[in-house]
N, C-alpha and C positions, 0 to 999 in steps of 0.2 A: 683474402678469404682464408679462414682457418677452420679447424675442427674442434669440437668439444665432445668428450666421451661421456656416455651415460652408464648406469649401473649394469645394463645387460650387454655392454660391450659395443653397442652401436654408436655411431658418431652422428653428430648434428652439425651440419654445415652452417657456418656463420658468414653471410654474404656482406656483412658490414653495411646493411641498408638502414638508413635513418629516415624516419617519417618527417616530412616538412610540416611545420606548424600550419594549422588550418583553423584559426580561431574565428568563431562566429561573432559578427559585429553586434554590439549592443546599442547601436545608434537608433534603432526603431523602438526601443523601450523607453518610455517616459515615466521614470519612477518619481512620484511626488515626494516632497519633503516630509509631508505628514498625511496620514490616512485617518479618516473618521470612521464611525460605525455606520453601517448601511441599514437604516431603519425606516420603514414605511416609504420606500422609494427614494430616499435622500441620504446623503452622507452627513452625519451629525456628530457633534462633540459629545464626550462623556459627561455625565452629571458630576462626576468626581474630579474631572480635569486631569486624571492620571493617563500616562502613556508609557510606552516601552520601545526600545530599539530592536529592529530586526537586522541581522548581519549576513554578509556573504561568508559562508563557512570556509571558502577556499582562500580568503584573504583576511578574515576577521574584521573587515571594514564595515561600518554601518551603511545600510542601504536606505533606510527610512525610519521615521518615527510613526508608531501605530498607536491608536487610541485604545486604552484599556477599559472594557465595559464593566460597569458596576452592576450590582443586583438591581438597582433602579433602572439602568439601561436595558438589562435583560427583560425586566418587566414591561418597559416601553415596547420592546421588540415583540414580545409574546402578545401583548394587547393589539399591536398593529396587525400581527398575523391572524389573531382571532377576528378582528373587525373585517379584514380582507376576506377571510374564509366565508363569513356570513354574507358579505356584501357582493363579492365577485365570484370567487373560485368555486364555492360549493354549488352555485347555480349554473355555472358555465357549462355548456355542452362539451363532451369529450373531444369532439372534432375541433372546437375552438381552443381548448387547452393544448391540443396537439400542435396547432399552428405556432404557438409560443415556443414549444419545445423544439420544433423544427427550426425556428428562427435562431434560437440559442445555438443549436448544433451548427448551423451554417456560419454564424458569426465566429464560432470557435475555429472552424476550418479556414475562414478568411483571415483570421488573426493568429493562425497557428504558430507562425515564426515568433511573433511577439510574445505569446504565452510561453513558448518553449524556452526562449532566452530568459524570461523572468523566472520561470520555474527552476532553471539551472542556477541562476544567480542567488536565489533565495534558499535553495535546498542543497546545492552542491553536487547534484547528480550530473553525469555526462550529458552534453547537449544532444548527442545522438539518441539517447534514451528518452529524453523529454520530447524530442522532435518525432521519433519513430514509434514510440510506444504510448506515452502518456496522452499526448494530444489526439492522435487518431482514436484511441479508445474512449477518451472523454467525449468526443463528438459522437462516436458510435453509440454510447449509452443514451445520449439525448435523442438521436435518431430512432433507436430501437424502441424506447419507451414512448416516444411520440406516436409510433405506430399502434401502440396498445391503447392509447388514451380513449379512443372511441369504440373500443372492442372488448371492454372488460367483461361484458355479459357473455362473450364467447370464450374468454379465458376461464371463467368460472360459471359454467352453465347451471341453470336451475337453482341458483343461489341469489338471495337479495343481499347485496353488499353496499357499503357506503364508506367514505373516507373517515379516518379517525378525527380529523380536524387539524389542530396545531401540532406539528411534529418538531421535537427537539433533536438536533443532529450534531454530533461531535466527531471531528475527523482528525487523523494523525498527521505527522510531519513528513512521512516518507513518500506519499503520493498525494500532495495537497489538492491539485486540480482534479485528478482522476477520482479521488475519494469523494470530492464534492459532487462530481457528476454521478458517481455510484449512488450517492444518497439522494440528491435533489431530483434526478430524473424520474425514478419510480414514484417518489412521494408526490410530485407535481402531476404526473400522469394520472394518478389515482384520485386527484382532487384535494389533496392536503395542502396546507400552507406550512411554511418552514421557518424555524430559527436555527441557523447554522453557526457553529463555532469552529473556525480552523485552528490549527496548532499555533502556539505563540511564536515558534521559531520559523514558521513558513506561512505567513498570512497573505502574502502579496498577490498570488494568483487568484485566491478566493475573492480578494477585493477588486481585482481586475475583472473577474467574472461578474461581480456586482455591477460594474459599469456596463457590461454586455446586457445584463438583465434589465438595466434601466434603458439602454438603447433600443431593446426590442419592445419596449412599452408594456412589459409585464405589469399588471395592475399593482399599485403600491401596496406593500405589506405582504404580498404572496411569498416573497423570499426576503428574509432579513439576515444579515451577517454581522455578528458581534465578535470582536476580537478580545483576547485576553488569555490568562493562564487558568489554573485549576479552579480558582474562585468563580470565574465567569462560567465555566462548565458546570460547576456545582449549582449555580443559580438557575441554570436551564433545567438541570435534572430535578431540582426541588420545586420548580414553579408549579403551582396548583392548576394552572390553565393549560399546561402541556399535556396532550392526550396520548402521545406515543413517543418513545425514545429510540434512537439508533446510535450506537457508539462503535467506533473502530479505534483500537489502541491497546494498551497493556492489559494483561490479565488482572493485575493488582487493582487498577482503576475500574476495570470492568466489574469486579466483584463488589466494589463499593456502590456502583450504579445499580447493580442487580438488587442489592439490599434495599435501596431506596425505591426501586420500581416494584418490588414484591410487597413492600409495606403499603404502597398506594394502589396495588393491583393494576399496574400500568403496563401496557404492551411494550415489549423490549426486543431489540435485535442487537446481539453482541458479536463482533468479529475481533478476536483477541490474538494472543501470541501463538507461536508455533515453534516446533523443533522437528522439522520434517525429515524423515528418513529417505535417503536416495539410494536404492538398492541396485547393485550391479552384479548380475550373474555372469558366470564364466563364459557363456556362449554369446554374450552381448557384442554388438559391433563397437569395438573399443574406441575407435576414433570419434564416432558419433557420441558415444557415452561420455567421453572426456569433455566434449563441447557442451553436452547437456549439464554436466556437473559444474563446469565453469559458469554457465548461464544461471544455473540453479542457486549458486551461492554468491557470486560476485556481481550479479545484476543489481544496480542501485546500491553498490557498496555493501550488499548484504542487509540493507535496511528494508527487508521484505518479510512480512509475517509468515509467508508460505515458503521461505527460502529453504533449499535443500541443504541444510546445515549439518546433517549427520550422514556421512558417506558410509554405507555398509557394502563392502566389496568382498566377493567370494575369495576364500583363502588361496585357491589354486592360481589366481591371477593377480593377487594383491600387490606383490612386489613390482611386477611389470606395470600394472595399471598406475600405481602411485608414482613410480618413476616417470612415466610418460606424462602424467598429470602435472608433476612439478616442472618438467621441461616446458609444458604449455603455459604454466603460470609465469615462468620467466619472461615470456613474450608479452604479457599484459602491460599496458601503458597506464601508469598512475600519474595524474597531474591535472593541469588546468581543465576544469569541467567544460569550459566553452570551446576547447579544442576538439574538433570533430574526430580526431584520432584517439582521444582518451577513452580507455576502457573502465577505469575506476576513478571516481571523483573524490570529493572531500566528504569526510564524516560530518553529519549534520550539525553537531554542537560539541562544545567542550565537555559537557556532562556525558554525552554518549561515547565520546572518545575515551574518557576515563573509565567508563564501565567496560568497554571492550578490552582495554589494556589490563584492567584488574582481573577479568575472567581468564584471559590468556595466561597471565602470571600464575593464577591459581591452578590452571591446568598443568603448567610446567612443574609447579611445586608438588603436584600429585603424581608426577611421573610421566607425563606426556612429552613426546619429542616434537620440537617445533621446526617448521620450515618456513622461511620467508625469502622471497626472491631478492636478487641483488639490484633493487631499484632505489633510486634516490628520491626522497620526498621533498616537496617545497618547504622553504623555511617558515613561511607564514601560513596560517590556516590550520584546519584540523584534518590530519591525515593518518591513515593506518594502512600498511601494506597488505596485500593478499597473503593469508596465513593458513598453513595446514598443520593440524595437530594429529600426530599418529601415536600409537601405543596407548590409546584412550580406553579406560575401563568404564563399565556402565555406572559405577558409583561416583565417577568424577563429576565435578560441578559442570564442566564444559559439555558433558554428555547429557545433562539434565536441564540446564538453564538456558534460556534464550539469550544468545550473545548479541544478536541484531547488528552484526558487522561482518566484514569480509574475512570470516574465520570458518574454516571447514574442519570438522571433527571426524576422524577416520576410525572405524572399527571393522573387523573382519568376521566372516561366518563361514561355516562349512556346508550346511544343508539349508534348503528352503524353510524348514521348520525353525531353525535357529535364526535365520534372517527375519522371519515373521515375529518371533518372540522379542528380538531386540528392537525391531521397528515399532512394535506396539508398547514397548516398555518406556512410556513417557506420559506425563500428565496432559500433554497436548494431543491434538488430533485434527490439525487443519489440512495438511496436505502430505503427499508422498509421491515418490517416483520409482518406477520399476523398469529395468533394462534387461531384456532377454529376447532371443529369437523365437522362443517357444510360446505360442499363443495360449496353450493350455496352462503354462506356468503363470502367465500374466493374469489369466482369469482366476487361478487358484489364489494368487497373492491379493489381487484387488478385492476378492470376496471377503477376505479375512483382515485386511488392513483397516484399522480404526482411524480413518481420515476422511474428511469431507470431500476433498478433491484429490484424485489420483491420476497422474500422468503415466503413460506407457510409452517408452522409447522416445520421450521428449520431456520438456519441463517448462514451466512458466508460460503456458499458452492460455490466453484469456479471451473471452468473447462475451458480449453483453447478453447473449441468448442463453448462456450456460450459468446455472446457479453456483454460487461460491459461498462457502462457509464451513464451519468445523464441528467437532465433537469435543466433549470433555472440557478442559480449561481453555480451549480455543474458541469457546463461545457457542452460540446457537442462533438459529435463523439463517436465512439465505439471502444473498444479494445477487441480482441478475436473473434473467429468465422469468417465467411465470411464478416461480417460487418467491422471487424477490418482490414481485407485485403484490402477492398475497399478504406480505407483512405490512403493507400500507392500506389495507382494507379490513373492515370488520363486518360481521353479520348484522344486518338490520332487522332480522327476524323473518321467518317464512321462506317461501320459495318463489322464484320468478315464474 
């Protein structure tokens, strides 16, 4: 047992404790050699015959071959959804639609371990996050929206509403299954049929969800899942028989989709990037705030649109807070995502790893100081250590651009007014966090912060009953709660 000294003169005891490996078994996951497109209730081949590989980002080893959907395949999927809407789903009573959603939710619970392992293999996130966050929340979204399926007239009283019809949905790679649940559950509850495209780097849990959808005997064509890259997504966006679009992903792609939707006067929900301020006042409970900051930026390797990637800490406590934060980061475990002890898993792809590294180097060139813990990274796979950049100015790229990785940018402030000005000085407006013991200060800040979701003395807390979404270049529309239901309904004229 030894001591290590910190900047404030205190010592940190090192008990020499090592965590024993606790690797989750993959034996219950049956990954097929090849996956087809899920169209009209069946897995089918692409008309083009094209396919692509999906990799385990922690090892760079291929997991499976996935069919790439062409524009003709997307057309097949949209037509199947359109026929199913008219034949089954549009006419089905809400209580019957709810039964299908309840079945999906229960199947997710029953197969939670299988889904969690597959999510970790395909995406690189720690198994404890897939197991304890993604799967319970995905099931909760289906349960919650199932409850609304036969009560829509109470959610929106004195209004005559109807579903849009065929909905096109495109989801990102950071929360593949959870984003599928966020999109599918409200759309189905409101009586829409769906063509869903998962991200090309993480398609496997969406395709396993397709098996669940088939197992619960959902009418064929109600949900169709097509895999592929940008061209596949573009085919969905541009299809003339798609009546509503929902997209979660980058701001750049979101702008392109918005242009297309505006041109066709198409209803659209966008949940895009973020650069969330995480504001720590001098009276905050520092130990709890440090854990909140860790969770805010290093959860899912920072692959979170609402990550608290900009730390704004009051000048009077900045040195002490940053020193304690760095000591806490030294204890984070980076490595095998299937190990239940792992805190930070693999970066999702080579392209994302290169972007993270590029932006950190740009920050250093502009004058930021970098802190990285003394952790060893695996030789194979895509890895980046938890990183803190201090001495950052507002003009620096790392203060303005979304890094989407385990990188925390630190700035200081003296007064609440300065904190508010820096927090709002961003093109994004998805989320924010405030830590203080003063309730009046929390209210003062939250009333003025331009962010769709604001956490007080906590961070990254989600619930299907609570609407989620942003302002400015973080998108528009809400997902979750009654606000999320409204996006999948349209006025049919008159009052009920």
